N, C-alpha and C positions, 0 to 999 in steps of 0.2 A: 625462829623460823621452823625448827624441828617440832616444837610444840603445835604450830600452827597445822602443819602437815598431819601431825598425828590426830589433831581434832578433826581436821576434814576427813581423814580416812575413817575414823570411828562414825562420824556422821552419815558417810556413804554406805558404810556397812549396815548402820541402823535403818537406813533408807530401803536398801535391798531386802533386809529382813522383814520389815513391815510390809513391802510390796509382796513379797513370796507368801506371806500369812493371808494378805487380802485375796490374792488369785487362788489359794487353796480353798477358803471359805466360798468364793464366788463359784468355783468349780463344783463344789459339794452342793450348792443350793441348785445349780442348773441340772445336775444329774438327778437331784432328788425330785425337782419339778417335771423332769422328762418322764420318769418313772410313774409320776402321778398322771401325767397326760397318757401314757400308755395304758394305764390301769383303767382310765376313762373310756378308752376305745373298746374294752372289752364288753361283750353282749352281757346285759344285766336282765334278769328274769324279773318282769313286773307283773303282779297279780292282775287278773282280767278286771277285778273290780277297780283297780286303780288306773287302767288304762283309759285315756281321755282321747277320743278320736278328734276333738275340736283343736288339739295342740299337735295333731299329725302332720300338719304342713308348716309348722313353725322350724325355723333354721336349727340344724343340728349343730350345736356350738363345738363339739369335737372335731378333729380333723378327719372328715370322711370323704376327702377328695379322691383318694387312691380308690377306696370302695366303691365309690360311685361310677368311677371311670372304669373299674373291672366289671362291674354289672352291665353297663351300657356296651363295652366291648364284647362280652360273651354274648349278649342278646343280639347285637349287630351280626356277629358271625354266625350264630344259629340261623337267623332269618336269611342272611345271604346263602348260606347252604341249602336252606329250605326252598329258596327261589330257584336255585339251580336244578333242583330235583322236583320241581312241581309238575305235577300230572299235565299232559298237553291240553286238557280241556279248559284250562285257565288261559291259555294262548289262543284258543279258537273263538271266534266271534259267535256268540249266541244270537241267533236271528230273532228269538223271541222278544228281544229287547223293542224291536220295531212295533210291537203292539202297544207296549206302554208308551213309547213316544207318540204314536199316532193319537192316543186317546188324550195325552197332555197337550198336543198341538191342537186338537179339536177344542179343549177347553179354553184356549187363548183367543179362539175366534170371537168376534165381537157380535152380539145380537143385533138384528135389524131394528128392534124396538126396545126402549128402556123402560122398565117400571118406574114409576114416580117414588115408590119406597124401596128402591134397590139397595139403599145403605142399611136396610133392616137386616139384609141377609150377612154382611160381614159384621154387622154391630151385634145381632142377636141371635140368628140362626146358626152361624158357622162355629165360632171359638167355643171350645169347652176346655176342661182340664187335660184331655188327652190328644187334642188337636186343633190347630187353628184354622185349618182348611179340610172340609170332609173329602174322603176319597173320589167322589164324584161332585165337581162344582162346575156346571155349565155356564154360570154367570161370571165366572172368574175373569175371562178376557174383557168383558164389558166393564167390569168393576176396575180393572187395572187402568183401562182407558180413561175413566173418569178421573182417577187419581193422577194421570198424567196432565189433565187438561182443566181440572177445576181451579176456579178461580180463588187467589189467597185474599182473605179479608182481615187478617190479623197475624203479625209476625212478631215473635219473641225470643229471648233467650231460652234456650232448654233449660228446665229446672234439675237436671241431673248430669252427671259425667265430669270427665277431667278434659274433654276436648270440646272444640266449638261445635254446636249444633243448634239449629233453630226449630222452635215449636210453632207450627203453622195451623192456623184455623182456615179451613176451606170451606166454600159454600156447601149448603146442605148439612151443616153442622158437623162435618168430618174433621178430625184432628190428625196431624201427621208429623213425623219428626224428619228433619231435611239435615243430611250429612253432606258437607260440600267437598268438592273435588280437591285434593292436595297434590296427587301425583299424576303423571302420564301413565296410560295403560302399561307401558313396556318399562316402567321403572322397576329396578330390582332393589329391594331393601335388605341390605346386609347388616349382620350383627346378630343379636340375640332374636329369637323367634317371635318375641313380643316387641320388637323394636318398631319405631316409626309411629306415624299418625295413622288414624283409619283410612282405609282404602273404599272409597265410596262404590267402585264397581264390584268389590267383594260382596257387598250386601245384596246386590241384585243376583249375582252368580250363585250365593248361597241359597236365595229364594227358589231358585230353578232346581239346583241340585238337591234340596229337600224333598221336591216333588219326585224326582226320578228314583231317589231312594226310599219313598214312601214313608218319610219323615216329615210330615206336613206340619211342622212345629215353627216354622220361621214366619214372621208376620209379612202380610202383603207389602211387596217393595218393588218400585218402579224406578226407571231412570227419569230425571226431571230438570228441566233446564229454567232457572228463576230469573226473571227480569228484576235487578235490583232496583231499579227506579220505581216499579211498582211495589217492591217491598219497602222501601223508604217510606211510601206514602201511607202504609198501614202498620209501620214498625212501633211497637211501644217506645217510650222514652229511654228506656235503659238500653235498648238495642240500637235506636237511631243515633244516639251519641257515639256509637262505636263505628258508625258508617261515614266514609269520606271518599273524596275523588283523588286519585293518583294519575294524574294525565288524562287519558281517555277512559281508564278503568274505574270501577267503583269497587272499593274495598270495605271489608269490615273485619272485626276482631273478636266482637261479642264479649260475653261475660261466662267464664267457667274457670276451673281450677288452674289450667295452664294458659288460659286466654291472655293476651297481651297486645298493646299497640305495636310492640317490635314483631309480632308474628301475626299479621293478618292474612287472609285469604282475600284474593282478588278474582272478579270476573273477567272475561275477555270483553270489553267495553262495559256494558251493563248485564251481561248474560254470564250466570253462574251456575255451572252443572253440578248435580249431587244425586244422592239416593234419597227418595222420598219413601218413608216406612210408616205404614197405617199404625196408628196409635190405637192399642187394644182396648176394648170396652173395660169400664170400671167394675162389671160384676164379676170378672175373672179374679180380682185382687190377688195380684201377683206378690209372692213372697220370696226373697232372696235367700240363698243358703250358700255357704262356703263350699266349694268343690274339695272333696278329700284328696284330689291329686293336684292341688293348687301349688303353683311354683313359690320359691321365696324372692324372686325377683332380685336376688343378690348373687354377686360372684362369689364363687367357692364357698357358699351357704347352701346346704342342701336339705331338701324336706324328707321327711322319714320315707316316702314312697321311693326316693331316689337312691336309698342306701339299703332299703330292707326288701328283699325279694319275695318275702311272705306277708307283705303289706295288706294285700287284699283280705288275708284271713282276718285281720284285725279290723278292717272296714265291716266285713260281715258279721262281726261281732256286734256291731251296732243295729238296733232294732230297726231304724230307718232304712239300712242297706241289706238287711237280711233277705236273701232270695226268696225265703219262705213266706215273708210277710208283705212284700211289695216287689215291684217291677223297677224300682229306682235305680238299683245298681245296674241292671241291665240297659236301662235308658242312658245312663252315663256311658257306658260302653258303646253304645250307639252314636252318642254325641262325640266320643272320642275318635270313632272311625270317621264321622263326617268331618271333624276338625282337622284330622290328619290328611284327608283327601284335600282340604282346603288350605293346608299349612296354617292353621290358627292355633297358636300355642299360648293364647291369653284367655283362657277359660278359667279364671279364677272363681268365679260364682256362677251359679245358676238359678232360674226361677222356676217356681211351681205356682199354679193356681191353686190356692187352698181354702176355698169358701165352700166347706161341706161336699167337696168332690172326694170320691173314694179313689185312692192310689193314682194321683195326678201324674202326669208325665213331664219329663224334663223338656222345657222349651228351649228352642234354638234362638235365642235373642241376643243381638250384639255380635255380629260376625266381621266387623270392619278390620280386624288384625290379620285377615286371611289374604292370600295371594301375594306373599311377600318376596319369596325367591323360589323360583321353579327348579333351580339347580340343586336344591338342598332339601333332604327328607329328615325331618325331626322325628325320628323313632319313637322318643320318650313320649310324644303325644298319645300314642297307642297304649301307654302303660296300663290303664284299666282293662284292656283287651288281654295282653300277654301275662299279666300278673293274675287275673282272674280266670283266664280261659273260658269265659261264658259270652253267650250271644243270643239274641232273639233269633228264633228260627226264621221269622219274616223277614228280619234284616239280612240274614245269611243268604236266604233264597233270592232276595232282591240284587244282593251284591254279585252272586253268581251269574245272574241275568246279563249283567255288563262286561263280561270278560272279553278278552281279544280286541280291546281298543274300542269297544261300543260305548263306553261311558264318555268319552271325549266326543264322539260323533253326536250322540243325543244330546249332551249339554251344550255342544255348539249350535245345535239347530234351535233349541229353546231360547238361548240367549240371542241369537241372530234375529229372531222374531221380534225380541225386545227392542234392539237397537234399529231395527227398520221401522217400528211404530213410533220411535221418538227422534228418528234421524240423527243419530250420534254414531261416531265410530265404534268398532267392535268392542266390547267390554271385557274380553278375556283374550289373551294372547294364546298363539299355538303352543308356545312354550309351557304354559301353565296348564293346558288341555293335555298335553303329553306327560306332564308330571302326574296329573290325576290318574292316567292309566298306569303308570309306573307304580304309584302308591297303591293302587288297588291290588296289584300284584303282590305287594308287600303284605297287605291285610290277608290275602288267600294265604301267604306263607306263614303268617303268624297263626291263623287258625290251623293249618295243617300242622304246624309244629306243636301247637296245643295238643292236638289229637295223637300224634306220634310219641310225645311224652307221656302220654297216659295209656299206651299199648301194653298189654301183658307180656312179659318176657316170652311166653310160648305162643304169642300171636291171638290168644283167645282171651277177650277181656271178660272179668267178672264184674259185673256192674252192681253197686249198691244203689238201689232204687230210691233211696233217701237222699242221694246226692243230687237228684234231679229235682228241678222246679217245673212242673208241668200244668198249664193251666189255660184257660180261654184268654186270648188276646182281648184288647178293648174293641176290635173292630167285630167280635163276637164269633169269628168263624176260624181264626188261625190260632196256632199253639205257640206257646213259648218254650223253648227247650234250653236247658243249660248244657253246653257242650262238656264242661269239665265233668268228669266222673272219678269216682274213687273205686279202687279194686280191692276185693276181699278174697280171703283164702277159701279155696275150694270146699274145705270141710264146713264153711258156715253157709254155703249155698243149700237151699232147701228146696 
């Protein structure tokens, strides 16, 4: 009996000893691993020759969550403080905006007589690498009316994208993309800024906003009601097989990456509302490029721009984005401001027309992820602006024109004209219009913050002229100015 107890005691002691040794080694391994993780978080100097901009938007594998939050918090605090001290001129309505609005409203008027070859204008005369619609377009209203009313002679699944879209052939040889309505006008999309399906009304609002901001790089877009019975009669077999009746409503689910019979879109009866987007002519030969400020689309995985405040300097090291060689970076900053006003955080790529055009502009194509949540401002959409502190002078002048709430007033009038022509409910809510005025104040604050950060301690800036990119804009009579300036020692001024 005593021998058995001794054996059990010895076995228990051995077990405790083995367990203790294992715990010691596990603890040692964990501590060693955490030290390695910490060392990974330390900044590493990378030779310029080995820096690759194409990997800049790849997820950062190390734990950068705290750093990203710190950068975002600091920027938010700086901008909030700047808004509190903004000069009163930004809160006063600039009555000069009415001249721009009046001209744009005149463009939307319909001509009494229509030329037989009117489609030669948007097909051949208007679009180029720098703009899709010229600054003066007296035929615009007439062309938009024809887009709303032209008969559909063929309907097919769109050959691109992850969401349901239709490719329509209209009479007169016109092609257009149709994005159907998924949400009501007042639906609030919660979650990440890129969450949810495309908002068809956002495409029409983006078209008119681009005109107000003199960024006429959005394709012609109108609201359109399709009769799905007529579409069925001219549908390709691939589209036809995805169409069916559900009670009194006609539904379809199409063919695309995320298309599924379990997720159809249905008309009200046979009528389906959507955005009709003019298909750009082939001669533009659009080339898609990855956006340097692309998101990772993964929770707790951050792109380089989200954790590196000096990221813009790395972007400018690339020849494609050097302000001395092209205006592409300034165009992306224009795009960031446009997207911020619209609340579009899904600009992962951008398009250029690159067939023998010099210095093509960034086109504003695919704006469907806009107008998600009017109560939230995603400041990180403005990262290209507040990291680079640069802006086209023409863009800055136009933004200042819409101070004091006049942006929402002007945009509302343009969009209301569209709804009256198409007999549909308002395309944008008052909440989204108010959000745009609020976000415009944020843009003013970011630019003011850029300027204040660059002021000389004595209040007198010493400007290194080499830090400016000044040249003729593509309109031929305006200037591009980089707001960011570098300051040099007094003894270097000659």
